[in-house]
C-alpha positions, 0 to 999 in steps of 0.5 A: 789085193784081195777080192771083196767077195773072197773076204766077205764069204770067209768072214760070214761063213765062219760065223754061221750057226745052225738054225734049221731042221735036219730035213731039207725042204723040196727035192734038194737032198743033203748029198745033192746040196754038197755036190752043187756046192762043190760046183759053185766053189769050183766056179768061184775059184776059177774066177779068182784064178782068172783075175790072178792069171791076168794080173800076172800077164799069163791069162787073157779072160776075166768075165766070170760067173761070180754071183751066178753060181745058182745055175748049177741047179739048172744043170742038176735038173737036166740030163747030160744028153740035153744040148746046152747053149750057155751064157758066159757066166755058166761056170757052175753049170759047166762044172755040175754037167761035167760031174755027171759024165765020167772022165772029165776034168772041167777045172783044168779045161776052163783054165787052159782056155783062160791062158789060151793054151793050144791043148785046151780041149774045145777051142784049142786056145782060140777063145775061152768058151764053155764047150764040150762034145762029151757034155753036149755043151755047144760052145758060144762066144759073146755076141749078145743073144746070137745063140738064141736063134740057134737054140730055137733051131736045136729044139725044133730039130730034135722034134723034126728029126723024130718026125722024119725017123732020123737020129740026132746026137741027143736022146729022143726026149732031150731038152735044149737049154739056152741061158743068157743075161737080163741085158741080153733079153733086151736085144732084138735077137733075143726078142725075135727068138722068143717070139719065134718060140712062142709062135711055134707053141701057138701053132702046136709045133713041138719045141722042147726049149728051156730059156734061162734068163739069169737076171742080175739087174745090170748089163755092164753098167746099164741097169735093167729096171726092177721087174722088167724081165717078169713084165716082159716075159712073165705072161707071154702066150705059149711060153710057160714062165717059172721064177726062182731065186738063183741065190737060194740053191734050194729054191733054184733047184726045185724050180729048175726041176719043175721047169725042165720036167714041164718042157720034157713032158709037154715038148713046149718052150718055157722061160726060167727066170733066175734072179741072181747078183753080179759079184766082182764086176763085169770083168777084171777091168771093170770098176763098179764103184764108178756106177754103183753105190757102196750099199748096192755092192754090199747088198749083193755080197750079202746075197752071194749064192755061195754064202746062201748055200753054206747057210743051207748046209749049216742050217740043216746039219749037212756041214759045219762052218769049219768044214765049209771053210775047209772045202772052200780053201781046198778048192782054192788050192786045187784050182791054184795048182791047176792054174799054175800047170795051165800057165805053162801050157803051149800056146798056138804057134802059127797062123796055120795052127790058128786057122786050121779049123777054117780049112777042113775038108773040101768037096768030095765030088769031081767036076763034070758038066760046066767045069773049065771051058764052056760055051753058052747053050751047049750040052746034052739033056733038056735045056732049062732056065736058071730057076728051073735048074735050081728047082729040079736040082733041089728036087733031086737032092731032096730024094738023095738026102733024107735029112735035107730040109728046104725052108724060108719065107713063102717057099712051100705052098707058094713055091717062092716069090719067083717059083724056084721051089714050086712043087717041092713041098708036094714032092718031099712033104711038109716036114721037109719043105716048109714056110717060116715066119718072116724073120731072117734070124729065126730062119738061119737059127733054124738052119744052125740047129738043124745042122747040129742035129745032123740034118742038112738045112737049105734055107732060103733068104728071100732077098739079099737085102734081107740077109743083112738083118741076120748076117750075124747068124752066119758071121758070129754063129755059123762061121765061128762054131768050127773055129771055136770048137777046133772042128768038133762042131760043124754047121752044115748048111746051104743058104740060098739067097735071091740077090743082085739087081737088074729086075726090070720094073720092080723093086728098088733097093730091097729087091735089087741089092748088090751089097756082098761085102758083109759076106765076103770077109767072113772066114771059112765060108763058101760063096757061090755066084752062078749065072747060067742054068748048068752052073746053078745046078752044079754049084748047088750040088757042090755046096750040098756035098761040101756041107754034108761031107765037110760041114761047110757053111755055103751061101749061094747068091742067085741072080734074080734077073737071070732066073727066067732068062732064055735068050742070050744075043737075040730074041728066041735064040735060047742061048741062056738055056742049058741042061742041069748038070752034075757038081762043079768044083768049088773055087774054079772059074769057067771061061768062054771064048779064046780072044787074045786081046782082053780077058773080061773077069766077071760073075752073075749078071755080068757074065751075060752082059759081058758075053753080049758086049764081047760079041759087039766088041769083036765086030770092032776088032777087039777079041775078048774072052770072058771068065765067069769067076763063079765062086766069090769065096774061095776066089778062083785065083789060079784060073784068073791068072791063067786067063789074064796071062793069056791076053795080058790085059784084064777088065773086071766087070763088077755089078757090085759097088766100087767100094767093098765090091768084088773087083777089089778082091780080084785086082788085089789077087792079080797084084799079089800073084805078080800079074804084070799086064794091064788091069782095070775095072768097071763097076756099079756106083757106090749107091743104093738102087732106086726105082725104075729107070733111075737104076740104070744111072748107078748100075753097071751096063753093057755099054760101060763094059764095052767102053772100058774094054775098048779103052783098055785094049786101045791104051796098048801095053 
């Protein structure tokens, strides 16, 4: 069945007559109009081909760009060195950007994405995305508005790198462009990113960011109130506003040129509002007649940007109607031939091939202090607390890595809520250690942008509970970027998160959060969970190395309650102090003791509790060894099995929740590996954490560990 947009264009274009002058108004020349028309035609026929391929069972993606082809004008107004984070309706932008770079085959590339071909040059058949290293188009998937904080970070990083005298992949005067729809503009993520951009401008911080809202008036089936985008964004302090008719190529190009030039010159953010239409529905499965009237659909067809460009070309004598039709049909034939070729391309053929980008590289450093067997309190050098170890290691790393930056809420002048970053700003300077606004999405967005710019971001999330506001910046942006770019783009970053419970007399839920499930199921990320000072230092070093050398996304969960602990068993024994050491191996556990009755597998606060419990159990004839897992991803399965088989009995002491907690993964790993001994777990309750002493009713305790250990051992083989 013919698409109405296809039929309508052919009928109307054939009947066009010349009515204008031979000279185009504004910066749009006849030659440039033809170039942009070619991009528009290519985009339209890619959409039509996507529908045909899907109908034939050979294609898998039908969200198209029809009605948004005016975004070719935005690409023409920018430079190919300007990093672009694009809306999924950016077909014409992508084609016009590709025209500016020799040796590109964008039509073929998009079609290979539509059929999920393994040879597709950006995502490798994992998704249909607009992305290209040569074109500086950073691939984005379709999490609503999630790319806006990253775009903010890219723009900020361009200027911050220049201030530090460091190179980025882009020219010094580059502009970051980010496009999105009107429905996305209503998302809290978009609102937060725009607010952060305006905040930077208000402070006088340079931020060369061009935000392009392609407003077609509808999000799937939900209408955007007429005038809303202008009302919401047209008069924001610190945000220059430009408006254009995205269906009128001459107007779209003229305004885009002005907007891009303004951002490039002033190094401040701007909002370009392009009024568009949406043709052919949201996607191939969308039946618009169920929620739009026939009159509305016809009105959009009459504003078809291809038809408007054809009218400009005919009016000004650049092309006759017959030539317009010939160009349209020639592009159809070219795309159809490429589509037929793409449909026969090889798909991904195995789980290993699909997951290859998640398994790239590994830590370059080898283990020294803190690896393998260990005893609390031993080691050379000044013995320090966990907080001091992290602080000193961050200071050393800032010296060693000129592109490293530490930032977050209260990390600079105050030095963090717990003093962990105290003195770092004075040592490394305010350009590398700085405070952010209180918005976790913006913090992680900055980190994502810094990583793309070749810098080494070490952001801090003040409390684990606050991470959940922004988890999609790790899940939907950081973790997916190497996956959907076949490793061509990476997100080197080390996210420090103050977390877990057991703060005495302080906090409640939002300062004592033990929910880690949202992190543990994200493919490809590294999750460190140190307990002791030497491990905290060594694991931080290992994560920084993995981020810099292999572009890994690392999250370090730092136990707040252990930051300033000095003693282990008795007051004044200094048993929890240790010297800050070198990097330790990712995915390796640390064992304490050689008891033959029971292995207690644990992590973070559980390590100290288990060591204390083990000493008391020894007095009752139960000989335990304690295994600090240290890494929650990748889980140290080999070390776990070795220590489990040494005793034949394993108790998992897990301070996180029983449901969705770490113990589930540990017990599953033992089962999967064929462990035949006895295994049990003791955990915190499936509860939020209340204030004061009430927390003790729902959190794992030393007594609970002792009781569970004795029960498991006494139950016999």
